[in-house]
C-alpha positions in Angstrom: 166.5 251.6 68.6 168.6 249.0 70.0 170.1 249.5 74.0 172.6 246.7 74.4 174.1 245.9 77.7 177.4 245.1 77.9 177.3 244.2 81.7 174.2 242.3 81.6 176.4 238.9 81.4 173.8 238.0 78.1 175.7 237.8 74.7 175.8 240.7 72.8 174.0 238.6 69.8 171.2 237.5 72.2 170.5 240.8 73.1 169.9 241.9 69.5 168.2 238.7 68.8 165.4 239.4 71.9 164.9 243.5 70.9 164.6 242.1 67.6 161.6 239.7 68.9 160.3 242.1 71.2 160.0 244.7 68.4 158.0 242.0 66.2 155.9 242.0 69.4 155.5 244.9 69.7 154.5 245.8 66.5 157.6 248.4 65.4 158.8 245.5 63.3 156.1 244.3 60.3 156.7 241.1 58.7 158.2 241.5 55.6 159.9 244.7 57.3 164.0 245.0 56.5 166.3 244.7 58.7 169.1 247.1 59.0 172.1 246.2 57.1 174.7 244.2 59.1 177.4 246.6 58.7 175.4 249.8 59.4 173.7 248.3 62.0 177.4 247.4 64.0 178.6 250.7 63.1 175.4 252.2 64.5 176.1 249.9 67.8 179.6 250.2 67.9 180.0 246.3 67.6 181.6 243.4 65.5 179.6 242.8 62.3 180.4 239.0 63.1 177.9 239.4 66.2 175.2 241.0 64.0 175.6 238.6 61.4 175.2 235.4 64.1 171.9 237.3 65.5 170.3 237.4 62.3 171.7 233.7 61.5 170.2 232.2 64.5 167.1 234.3 63.9 167.0 233.0 60.5 167.6 229.2 61.6 164.3 229.8 64.1 162.2 231.1 61.4 162.0 234.7 62.3 163.9 236.3 59.4 164.5 235.7 55.7 167.2 236.5 53.9 167.0 237.7 50.0 170.4 237.0 48.4 171.9 240.7 47.7 168.8 242.5 49.0 169.0 241.9 52.8 167.4 240.3 55.8 163.4 240.7 56.6 161.2 239.6 59.0 159.6 236.5 58.4 155.1 236.4 57.8 155.1 232.9 58.7 153.3 233.6 62.2 156.2 235.2 63.8 153.4 236.7 66.4 152.1 232.8 67.2 156.0 231.9 67.5 157.0 234.6 69.7 153.9 234.0 72.3 154.9 230.1 72.2 158.6 230.6 73.5 158.0 233.3 75.7 154.6 230.7 77.4 157.8 228.4 77.2 160.1 230.0 78.9 157.7 231.2 81.8 156.9 227.6 82.0 160.2 226.7 82.5 161.0 229.9 85.0 157.6 228.5 87.2 159.0 224.9 87.7 162.4 226.5 88.3 160.8 228.6 90.9 158.6 225.6 92.6 161.7 223.5 92.8 163.3 226.2 94.9 160.4 226.1 96.9 158.8 228.9 96.2 154.9 228.5 96.8 152.1 229.0 94.3 150.5 231.8 96.1 154.2 233.9 96.0 154.0 233.1 91.9 150.4 234.4 91.8 151.3 237.1 93.8 153.9 238.1 92.1 152.3 237.7 88.6 149.9 240.3 89.6 
């Protein structure tokens, strides 16, 4: 289910977070779906369980997942699609601002989006 790219330069826990949010946005994960346990996901991906735990903890702090003691982590149902939409749009706006600082013209950006 998850595809990790150690050579990408992005920390593994960040890759996990991004993919989980992408799965929610695509409807692969729905509100209140149970996420794999830290141990099972770590074994499946051959990574340290602390890496998975860190991804889950950050997702919980950001309100994307919640933990039920003794049961596991679940996808939050508090308007997660809108939260993801807002975050992605904010990231896009920051990227556009950076591109403008590097003198990339508006018509070039529009062409790239198209």
